[in-house]
N, C-alpha and C positions, 0 to 999 in steps of 0.2 A: 754754658753761655746762653743768655737770652736770645731767642730767635730773631732774625732780621725781619720776620713777618709780623712781629708785634705792631700794634697800632701806633705806638709812640716810642720815642727814644727816651723822653724825660717826662715825669709827672711831678708837679709841685703839690704836695699834700699840706693842707692848712693854709691855703692861699688867701683866706679871708682874715687871718690874724695879721697883726702889725708887721712882724718880720716876714711872714710868708708872702704878704702883699709886696714887700720890697724885693723879695727874690723874683716874684713874677714880673715886676716892673723891670728889674735888671735883665732878665732873659728876653723880655720883649724889646727893650732898647738895644741889646747887644745882638740878638739873633732874629728878631722880627717874627713873622708868622709865615708859614708855607715856604720857608727858606731852607737853610742848611740844617736846621734843627726841628724835628717833629716833637712838639711838646704840648702839654695840656695842664690845666689847673684843676685841682680836686679838693673837695671838702664835703661838709655835711648838708649845706644849705644852698640850694640853687639860686635863690634870690640874692643872697650875699655874694655869691660867686659872680653873678651877672653884674652886680654893682661894682665889684673890684675891676672886672673886665672893662666896664664902661669908662672907668677912671684912667685906664692905661693910655687911652688916646685913639686917634683915628686908625682904623684897620684892626684894632685889637678884638673886634667882635668876631673875628675868625678863629680866635683861640678856643679850642674845644674845652668844655666843662664836664667834669665827671663827678658823680655823687656817690658817696658811700657812707654808711653808718660806722662810726669808729668803734662801736661796741660789737659789731657783727663781723666775726672772723671770716665768714664766707664772702661777705661783701668786700672786705679788704683783700682777700686772696684774689677775687675777680679783678679788683683794681690793679693789684701788683702784676697780674698776668697780662695786662695790656701794654706794659712798658719794659724797656731794657733796664732803666734806672729810675729810682724814685728818691726824692729828698723831702724831708719833713722839718717843720719848725714848731711842732705842737708839743710843748712841754708844760710842766716838768715831765721828763721822759719816764721817770720812775712810776708816774701815775698813768701816763697815756701812751707810752712808746712800745711796749712789748708786743702787742697784737699785730702792729704793723711790721715789726721786725720778723715775727713768726710768719706772716703772710709772704714777705719778700723771700725769706729763706725757703719756704715751701715751693714758691714759683721760680726759684733761681734768678730772682731779680736783684740787681745791685741797689744798695741802699746807703744813704748818708744823712747825717743830722748835725745839729749844732749843740748837742748836750755837753755839759761839763760835769755830769754826775758820775763820778768814778765808781761809786758803789753799784749803781745800776748797770754800768757797762761791764763790770766784773760778772754780774749775774747773767748778762746776755752772753758773754764769752763762754761761761761755764755751761750754759744751757744749749747754745746753738752752734758752737764751733764745729762740731762733727757734722751736723745737718747741713750747715752752709758749705762745708767742704764737699759734701756729696752732691748738693744741688748746683754748685758753682756760683752761688750768690756771694758777692763781696759786700760785707757789712762794715761800713766805715763811719765811726762816730768822731766827734771833736773837729768838725769841719768849719768852725767859725773862728772868732778871735781867740777862743780857746778850742783848739791849740795849734792852728795852722802856722802862725808866725814862728812859734817856738819850735815846732816839729820840723818844718821845712827849713827853718833857719839853722838848726843844729846839723841837719843833713848837708846843707850847703857849706857850712864851716868844715865838715869832714871831707867833702869833695875837694875843697880848695887846699886843705892840709895835705891830702893825698897827692894832688897834682903837683904841689910845690916841693914836698919833702918826702913823699913816699911812705908816710906813717899816718896813723889816726891820732887825733887830739885825745890826750888822756883825760882831759876835763874840759867842759865848756861852761862858761859863766854867762848868763843872759841878764841884761839890765833893761828894764823899761825906762827909756830916757825922755820920752815925750808922750803925753796923753791929753788930747783935747777932745772931749766928748763924754760919753756915758756908757755904763753897762746897761744891758737890757733888763726890763722888768722880769723876764723869764729867768735871767741869771740870778737875781736876788731870790726869786721864789724857789729856784733849784737849791740854792744854799740853805734856805730855811727848811725845805723839805728834807735835805740830807741831815741837818741837825736833828730834826724830829725823828727821823728813822734811826739815827745813831743812839738817841736817848732810849728808844724802845728795844733796840736789837744790839747786843754786844758784838755779834759777828760783823755788823756794819761798822761799829766803832773800830774794830780791828782792821777792817778794810781801809777806812779813811786814814788810819794812823800808819799804815804800811807804805813806805816809799815805793815799793814794787808790787802793789796790790793788783794791778791789771796785767802783769807779766803772765806768760803761759803758766799753767799749773805745774808745780814742781820747780819753778824758777823765780819764785817771788821773794828773793832776797838778793842783797848786793852791798856794795861799799857805801852807798849814800845813806845819810841819816834823815832826820826830820827837816822840814823846810824852815827857812829863816823866820824867826819870831820877833827879833829885836834889832836894834841898830847894829850895823856891821861895817867895819872899815875895810875898803878894798885897796890893796897896795898897787894894783895895776893902774887904777884910775885916780889914785890919791883922793878918794872921795868916800862919803858915807852912802850906804844903801839901806833900804827899809823893806819890810815885808810887802809882798805883792799878792793881792787877793787871789789871783788866778794861778799862782805858782803850784798850789797843791794839786791842781789838775794837770798843768802843762808838764811838770817834772815827771809825772807818772806816765804820761803819753810818750815822752821822749825815751824813757827807759823801756817801755814796751816796744817801741819802734826798733831800738837796738836789739832786743831779744828776738823779735820777729825776723830781722835781717841777719840772723845767724851771728849776732854779736859783731856786726861790721865795725862798730866803734871800739870793740874790746870788752871782755868780761869785767875788767877793772875800771871801765869808763864811769866818770862821775859827771853829774849835771846839777847845777843849782840856778835859781832864778829869783830875782828881786827887782826892786825899783830904785833908781838912782835918786838920792835926795840932795846931794850937793857937797861942797867942800866946807871945811872949817866948822866953827861952832854952829852956824846957821844950818848946815847940812845935818849935823848931829841932832839938833833940836827938832828939826823937821822929821827925821827918822824916828826919834823917840816918840813924838806925838803920833805918828802913823802907827807905831807899834802898840801904843796904848789904845788907840782907836780900834785897831784890828782885834785886840784881845777883848776890848769892851763890847764890840759887835758880837763876837762869839758868845760872850757871857750873856748878853741880852737875848740872843737867839736861843740859848739853852733853857731859858725860863719861859714857861707858857704865856703868862700875861704880857711880858715884854716882847715876846715873839709876835703876839697879835698886834702889839703897838707898832712894831717894825713893819708888819704887813700893811698897816693902815697908812704909814708914813712914806714907805718906799714906793717906787713906781711899780704898778701892777703889770702882770703879763698882758700883752696886747696893747700896752701904752708905749709911746716913744717920742723922741724929739721931732721937731719940725724939719722940713726939707732943708731949710737954711742952716739949721744947726748941724744936720748930718753932713752937709757939704763943707761946712767950716771946720769939721772935726779932722783929727789926724792922730797917728801914733807912730812911735819909732822904738825899736829894740836895738841895742848894741850887744853882739855876742862875741866873746873872746874865747878862741880855741887855744888851749895850752899845749904846746909841743912837749912830748914826753921827756926830752932831755935838755933842750936849749930854748930859754924864754925869748931869745932874739928871733926865733922862728914862729912865735905865736901868730895866730891869724885872727883878724878882727873883721866882722862884717856887720852891716846895718840892714835891718828889715823894717820897712816903713810902708805906710799907706796914706792915701790922700782923703780919707773919709773917717767919720765917726766910727770907733771900733765896734761898739755894741750893735750897731744897726747898719750904717752905710757900708762899712768894710765887710762885716760878717755876711750880709746878703750876697755880696759879690763872691766871697770865698765859697759859700755853700753853692751858689749858682754854678761857678766854674767846677766845683767838685763833682756835682751830679752830671754836668756835661762831659767832664773827663771820663767818668765811669761809663757813660753811654757811648761817646764817640771814639774814645781811645782804648776801648776794652781789649782789642787785639794787641795793642802795644804794651798793656800792663802785664808785667811778668809773673804775677801771682794768680793763683786760682781762687776758689771760693774759700770763705772763712771770715773771721772777725779781724779787721786790720786797723791800722792808723793811717792818717794821710801820707806820711813819709814812706811807710813800708808798702803801701799799696800803689799810690800814684806818683810820689816822689817828684822828680824833675819834670814830668809831664804836667803836673798841676802847677808847679812853680812857673813854668814857661807860660801857661795860660794866664796866671795871675799877673805876670809882668806885662803880657801883651794886651790884656783886656780889662784888668780890674784895678789899675792904679796902684799896684804894689811894686816895690823894688827890693831886690836882694843884691847888695853890692859890697865889694871889698873896700874897706876904709883904712888901709895901711897908713 
């Protein structure tokens, strides 16, 4: 465990980037300065950090600023050694993330990020799991829109099913039912980076195609198949569903959580995720159009000239919507937990947030994740290692998100 004598409880790395700035803004608004949370902002450029701090408002000038070169392993180790927990928004993580993870692992510092890059996380797990166990560092990826709502949502479904019926849901289906807002530029860049890597490396192609790719070594297989690629009729909702771009990340995170929690959901547990498109012919056509669009995006991303075109047209990392757009955004998931014997005992819950998913909600999820790792470290039941949000923080994080971050987890029978 990080020592109580460390200078800080939380450091925000990458605070000069668009999303990092939002995380710093959230922590300042929620926890202030010199209050219950000892925290600092960190980055490579003193002047840019000072500019961000000045924009946060009166009193923010008391927030400590720390400088480190992201290419200097010793500087990152010194930075990590100053805090109990550190969060980062600097991606794509496959390009920029590993040195910081290594520094946190070496210093026994808890770490969290907002990556959705499954192939990179598998590499981190395979390289650093034993070292993190030895140092006590809890390494937790996927602490944003991908994959907190899915991961904590499934865990909550299983808690309700156990409370009501004494069994685990044999299957959970998650549907994105509402989305107002946008994905981050970093998310798009991560997707394109993953496609590039897969083209060059057959092992990465295998990782991206395996539904259990980030499960512990030796446990990377199970009953689930590929994620939904076309229109699908759902009998429980009497409606059509369509592919959801984040499902390829979220489904794998949920399956890893199950494995890390000693298969609390069962070894035969199945999980699938999609977006609801609606009823009747209009729902089908919407789903068909989305399926074609999704396949078309992957095709364009696989070809170098059109991949460059996509980079020019899509939002770049570091760019994002206005404050008004972030506040006006929202999202909602409906999760259906299937009772293993009696469909009358199925459980339905809704997970929702009152901000734009890619920025407004994600900055709160990451902010509360790093605070949870720092402030609730004695209550967290797992030791060092590479974890998921549910398997590491679970209900501790869920309660923080409900209390502070505008998220709700509710039963909708």
